[in-house]
C-alpha positions as a printed Julia matrix, in Angstrom:
170×3 Matrix{Float64}:
  53.16   98.95   -58.3
  51.61   95.74   -59.67
  49.83   97.77   -62.36
  53.1    99.36   -63.47
  54.89   96.0    -63.67
  51.95   94.48   -65.56
  51.9    97.4    -68.01
  55.65   97.08   -68.59
  55.29   93.35   -69.25
  52.5    93.97   -71.77
  54.6    96.61   -73.58
  57.64   94.33   -73.57
  55.63   91.37   -74.9
  54.04   93.5    -77.64
  57.39   94.91   -78.71
  58.9    91.43   -78.83
  56.01   90.1    -80.92
  56.33   92.94   -83.44
  60.09   92.59   -83.58
  59.72   89.01   -84.72
  57.27   89.84   -87.52
  58.47   90.21   -91.09
  55.81   91.6    -93.4
  56.0    91.39   -97.19
  53.79   92.23  -100.12
  52.75   90.53  -103.35
  50.84   91.67  -106.42
  48.73   88.61  -107.22
  46.9    90.33  -110.08
  50.2    91.14  -111.8
  51.31   87.53  -111.4
  47.99   86.35  -112.82
  48.47   88.45  -115.96
  51.85   86.8   -116.54
  50.64   83.21  -116.15
  50.42   81.28  -119.43
  47.35   79.43  -118.09
  45.41   82.71  -118.19
  45.15   82.5   -121.99
  43.31   79.16  -121.81
  41.08   80.49  -119.03
  40.2    83.57  -121.1
  39.43   81.36  -124.11
  37.09   79.26  -121.99
  35.25   82.39  -120.84
  35.1    83.68  -124.41
  33.63   80.36  -125.61
  31.05   80.46  -122.81
  30.14   84.03  -123.78
  29.64   82.98  -127.41
  27.36   80.16  -126.23
  25.3    82.64  -124.2
  25.11   84.98  -127.18
  23.88   82.17  -129.45
  21.2    81.25  -126.9
  20.14   84.92  -126.82
  20.02   85.03  -130.61
  17.7    82.0   -130.67
  15.4    83.65  -128.13
  15.29   86.89  -130.1
  14.6    85.07  -133.38
  11.75   83.16  -131.72
  10.36   86.42  -130.35
  10.55   88.16  -133.73
   8.89   85.21  -135.47
   5.98   85.22  -132.99
   5.57   88.99  -133.37
   5.42   88.66  -137.2
   2.87   85.86  -136.94
   0.81   87.94  -134.55
   0.95   91.01  -136.78
   0.11   88.99  -139.9
  -2.9    87.24  -138.4
  -4.07   89.88  -135.95
  -7.15   90.83  -137.96
  -8.46   87.25  -137.97
  -7.91   86.5   -134.28
 -10.71   86.31  -131.78
 -10.33   88.31  -128.6
  -9.29   85.15  -126.76
  -6.64   84.27  -129.36
  -5.35   87.85  -129.39
  -4.94   87.82  -125.58
  -3.2    84.44  -125.71
  -0.78   85.55  -128.44
  -0.06   88.83  -126.65
   0.6    86.91  -123.45
   3.08   84.66  -125.27
   4.89   87.68  -126.73
   5.05   89.41  -123.35
   6.36   86.23  -121.75
   9.1    86.04  -124.41
  10.02   89.7   -123.8
  10.32   88.98  -120.08
  12.39   85.86  -120.78
  14.78   87.83  -123.0
  15.1    90.57  -120.39
  15.84   88.07  -117.61
  18.31   86.2   -119.81
  20.22   89.44  -120.46
  20.45   90.16  -116.74
  21.35   86.59  -115.81
  23.79   86.31  -118.71
  26.03   89.01  -117.25
  25.98   87.28  -113.87
  26.63   83.87  -115.42
  29.59   85.29  -117.31
  31.03   86.73  -114.09
  30.57   83.37  -112.36
  32.32   81.59  -115.21
  35.19   84.09  -115.03
  35.55   83.44  -111.31
  35.32   79.68  -111.83
  38.18   79.57  -114.35
  40.43   82.08  -112.57
  40.0    80.68  -109.05
  42.39   77.72  -109.59
  45.01   80.16  -110.88
  44.72   82.3   -107.74
  44.94   79.13  -105.66
  48.17   78.2   -107.43
  49.53   81.7   -106.81
  48.56   81.42  -103.13
  50.4    78.12  -102.75
  53.58   79.54  -104.29
  53.29   82.71  -102.2
  53.14   80.53   -99.08
  56.23   78.62  -100.18
  58.24   81.77  -100.98
  57.11   83.5    -97.77
  58.28   80.56   -95.68
  61.57   80.34   -97.56
  62.24   84.04   -97.04
  61.08   84.12   -93.43
  58.0    86.33   -93.8
  55.35   86.07   -91.13
  52.75   88.07   -93.1
  52.2    88.79   -96.8
  49.84   91.59   -97.8
  48.31   91.9   -101.26
  49.05   94.99  -103.29
  47.99   95.89  -106.8
  45.15   97.81  -108.41
  43.3    98.15  -105.1
  46.4    99.18  -103.17
  45.27  100.71   -99.89
  48.75  101.21   -98.48
  50.21  104.63   -97.96
  53.68  103.1    -98.26
  55.08   99.64   -98.88
  58.83   99.07   -99.09
  59.64   97.57  -102.51
  62.31   95.44  -100.81
  59.56   93.51   -99.01
  57.68   92.72  -102.25
  57.95   89.04  -103.18
  56.06   89.29  -106.48
  59.16   88.67  -108.62
  60.29   85.81  -106.37
  56.89   84.16  -106.78
  57.05   84.57  -110.55
  60.54   83.06  -110.58
  59.38   80.14  -108.42
  56.56   79.53  -110.89
  59.04   79.53  -113.76
  57.63   82.69  -115.35
  60.26   85.05  -116.75
  59.59   88.77  -116.85
  61.45   91.18  -119.07
  62.07   94.36  -117.14
């Protein structure tokens, strides 16, 4: 008998907890694309990318110059000089290869660095709108939507955009 009463209390408590939950959704990526600050962030990433490209160009020019010097003077080099010059050229090739690999990662890090404050701003406004509208949970939807169904009436994306002062033409 105690087990039955305990089971009923657990079911009643669980039902009450779910009944008080209001779940909504938001598309943070969509909001991000509508933020005017994104243009400045993209420009900063583009500038950083150009800086990386210029550094790469300098490395490649240095490499090409050393290869030409090596090829021009190869006949007059001693075995020791030839090994030294070849070692320098190989080291430059390795440096260029590593810079290419690291450059892609550095660019991704820069992208994250400049976009992170924008997502933080979105998160703060989402919190405000969720509290104002009485939501207990907000789930993210968008390109990586893993939901089988989400009621459009529970989506606060447009309310967040309005709160941020961003107008959308529908």
